[in-house]
C-alpha positions in Angstrom: 0.1 0.1 0.1 1.3 3.7 -0.4 2.7 5.7 2.1 0.1 8.5 3.0 2.8 10.9 4.2 4.4 10.6 0.7 5.4 13.8 -1.2 3.5 14.9 -4.3 3.9 12.3 -7.1 5.3 14.8 -9.6 7.1 18.1 -9.3 4.5 20.7 -10.3 5.6 23.1 -12.9 5.4 26.7 -12.1 5.8 28.2 -15.7 2.9 26.4 -17.5 -0.3 24.9 -17.0 -0.3 21.1 -16.1 -2.4 18.1 -15.7 -1.7 14.7 -14.2 -3.9 11.7 -15.2 -4.0 8.8 -12.8 -5.6 5.4 -13.5 -6.7 3.0 -10.6 -7.6 -0.4 -11.4 -10.6 -1.8 -9.2 -8.9 -5.3 -9.1 -7.0 -4.5 -5.7 -6.8 -6.7 -2.7 -9.4 -5.9 0.2 -6.6 -4.0 2.1 -6.7 -1.2 -0.3 -10.3 -0.7 0.4 -9.5 -1.1 4.2 -6.7 1.5 4.0 -8.8 4.2 2.4 -12.2 3.6 4.2 -11.1 5.5 7.1 -10.4 8.7 5.3 -13.8 9.1 4.1 -16.4 11.8 5.5 -19.5 11.0 7.3 -21.4 11.9 4.0 -19.5 9.6 1.9 -20.0 6.6 4.4 -23.7 7.3 4.3 -23.5 6.9 0.4 -21.3 3.8 0.7 -24.0 2.2 2.9 -26.7 3.2 0.6 -24.8 1.5 -2.2 -24.6 -1.6 0.3 -28.7 -1.5 0.7 -29.5 -0.8 -2.9 -27.0 -2.9 -4.8 -26.2 -6.7 -3.9 -24.6 -7.9 -7.0 -21.3 -7.3 -8.9 -20.9 -5.1 -11.7 -18.9 -5.8 -15.1 -15.7 -5.2 -13.1 -16.6 -8.0 -10.5 -16.4 -5.5 -7.7 -19.5 -4.6 -5.5 -20.8 -1.1 -5.8 -19.8 -0.1 -2.3 -16.1 -1.2 -2.6 -16.0 0.6 -5.9 -17.3 3.7 -4.3 -14.9 3.4 -1.3 -11.7 2.8 -3.8 -12.8 5.7 -6.2 -13.4 8.2 -3.6 -10.6 6.9 -1.3 -8.2 7.0 -4.0 -9.5 10.7 -5.2 -8.6 11.8 -1.3 -5.4 9.9 -1.2 -4.1 11.7 -4.5 -5.5 15.0 -3.6 -3.9 14.8 -0.2 -0.4 14.4 -1.6 -0.6 17.4 -3.8 -1.9 19.7 -1.1 0.0 18.3 1.7 -2.9 17.7 4.1 -4.4 14.8 5.6 -6.7 13.0 3.3 -9.5 12.7 5.8 -9.5 16.7 6.3 -10.4 17.3 2.9 -13.8 19.0 2.1 -15.8 18.9 -1.2 -18.5 21.1 -2.5 -20.4 20.9 -5.6 -21.4 23.3 -8.4 -25.3 23.7 -9.4 -24.5 21.1 -12.2 -23.0 18.7 -9.6 -19.4 19.1 -10.7 -17.3 18.4 -7.4 -14.5 20.8 -6.2 -12.4 21.2 -3.3 -13.4 23.6 -0.6 -10.3 24.8 1.5 -10.8 27.5 4.2 -14.2 28.5 3.1 -12.8 29.2 -0.5 -12.7 27.1 -3.6 -9.3 25.4 -4.2 -7.0 26.4 -7.0 -6.2 22.8 -7.4 -8.8 21.1 -10.0 -9.8 17.6 -10.5 -12.4 15.4 -12.3 -12.7 11.6 -12.3 -14.5 9.0 -14.0 -15.1 5.3 -13.8 -16.2 2.4 -16.1 -15.7 -1.1 -15.8 -12.6 -2.2 -14.2 -11.2 1.4 -14.2 -11.3 4.7 -12.4 -9.4 7.6 -13.8 -8.4 10.9 -12.1 -7.2 14.2 -13.7 -5.6 16.7 -11.5 -4.3 20.0 -12.6 -4.4 23.8 -12.1 -6.9 24.8 -14.6 -10.6 23.4 -15.2 -10.5 20.0 -16.8 -12.8 17.2 -17.5 -12.0 13.4 -18.1 -14.3 10.5 -19.2 -13.5 6.8 -19.7 -15.9 4.2 -21.2 -15.6 0.5 -21.7 -15.9 -0.5 -25.2 -19.2 -2.3 -25.6 -22.2 -3.1 -27.6 -24.7 -0.3 -27.7 -28.1 -1.4 -28.0 -29.7 2.0 -29.3 -26.7 2.9 -31.4 -28.9 4.6 -34.3 -30.8 6.8 -31.9 -27.7 7.8 -29.8 -25.8 8.9 -33.0 -28.9 11.2 -34.1 -29.1 12.5 -30.5 -25.5 13.0 -29.7 -23.4 13.8 -33.2 -23.5 16.4 -35.6 -24.5 15.9 -39.1 -20.8 15.5 -40.2 -20.1 13.2 -37.4 -23.0 11.1 -38.0 -22.2 10.6 -41.7 -18.6 9.6 -40.5 -20.0 6.9 -38.1 -22.9 5.8 -40.1 -20.4 4.8 -43.0 -18.7 2.2 -40.7 -19.6 -1.5 -40.1 -21.6 -2.0 -36.8 -18.5 -2.9 -34.6 -16.5 0.1 -35.8 -19.5 2.4 -35.7 -19.9 1.4 -32.0 -16.0 2.0 -31.3 -16.2 5.3 -33.2 -19.4 6.7 -31.4 -17.6 5.8 -28.1 -14.8 7.8 -29.0 -17.1 10.8 -29.8 -19.0 10.3 -26.5 -15.9 10.3 -24.3 -14.3 13.4 -26.0 -17.7 15.4 -25.8 -18.4 14.2 -22.1 -15.0 15.2 -21.0 -15.4 18.8 -22.6 -19.0 19.0 -21.0 -17.5 18.2 -17.6 -14.5 20.8 -18.1 -17.0 23.5 -18.6 -19.0 22.3 -15.7 -22.4 21.6 -17.8 -22.4 17.8 -17.5 -25.0 16.0 -19.8 -27.6 19.0 -19.2 -25.6 20.6 -22.3 -26.6 19.0 -25.7 -23.8 16.8 -27.4 -24.7 17.8 -30.8 -23.6 21.3 -29.9 -20.0 20.3 -29.9 -18.2 18.7 -32.8 -14.9 16.7 -32.5 -12.0 16.7 -35.1 -9.4 14.2 -34.0 -6.4 16.6 -33.5 -5.5 18.2 -30.1 -7.2 21.2 -30.9 -10.1 19.5 -32.5 -13.2 20.9 -30.5 -15.5 23.1 -32.4 -18.9 24.7 -31.3 -22.3 24.1 -33.3 -21.3 27.0 -35.5 -17.9 25.3 -36.5 -15.9 28.0 -34.7 -12.7 26.2 -33.0 -12.5 26.2 -29.1 -8.9 27.2 -29.2 -8.5 27.4 -25.5 -9.2 23.6 -25.1 -7.0 20.8 -25.7 -8.3 17.3 -26.4 -6.3 14.3 -25.6 -7.8 10.8 -26.1 -6.1 7.4 -25.6 -6.8 3.8 -24.6 -5.8 3.2 -20.9 -6.4 -0.5 -21.3 -7.6 -3.2 -23.5 -11.4 -2.5 -24.4 -11.3 1.0 -22.9 -11.4 4.4 -24.3 -10.6 7.6 -22.4 -10.5 11.3 -23.0 -9.3 14.4 -21.4 -10.1 18.2 -22.2 -7.8 20.7 -20.4 -6.0 24.1 -21.3 -4.4 23.2 -24.7 -1.0 24.3 -23.2 -1.0 21.6 -20.8 1.5 18.8 -21.0 -0.4 15.5 -19.8 1.2 12.3 -18.3 -0.5 9.0 -17.2 0.5 7.3 -14.1 -1.2 4.1 -12.6 -2.1 4.5 -9.0 -0.9 1.6 -7.0 1.5 0.7 -9.5 4.9 2.0 -10.9 3.9 1.7 -14.5 3.3 4.8 -16.4 2.5 5.7 -20.0 1.5 8.9 -22.0 -1.8 9.5 -23.6 
């Protein structure tokens, strides 16, 4: 298990925007959840208890929902505590009107930004000094693909996906979905914002609005953190991004 008193995971640059991306596999020994469980707040424990009462089965990761929540939220607290040099159990979270969480330190929003997403066997975290959004999806069969394409993609994106065979179309749709959801999380809107109001071209500066104008302040990073998974990060276009596996020494770049 990691040392909770360890220094920050990377030197944080002071001359350019930065983002660190962390991935946590949910295939952890029970000791991992036990180690982090004591750092949760009373409100988080109540949420964990509701998972225990409402969900009795395992999901596609083979992890029960209560353990999934403890690992994902405990991992977030652990990471943020290392960046801030504060005890994990002292961190306080608040939420925007759209439900995006942020750190609340000394009765003020923290300048440290973060976002997380989970799917299947993975939780991923983005941490940086500017607003950001992150999303991960498990590559899977989509039951209502044709309807999703019409509702979520622009006409040009629809034409590109519809020209593919069914398996390739599902994969390409999920690429669009992760990129768009990451952007909506970065701007703090979430799925209340129409996905077809954003268009993606697969370049680092490939985000456009519904009128076709580039969203030049944002950079788009897409990668596959593991087999059968797609992930996307949207952050300040100047950011250099690095991926690191939590509870592992393996690292790679998106």
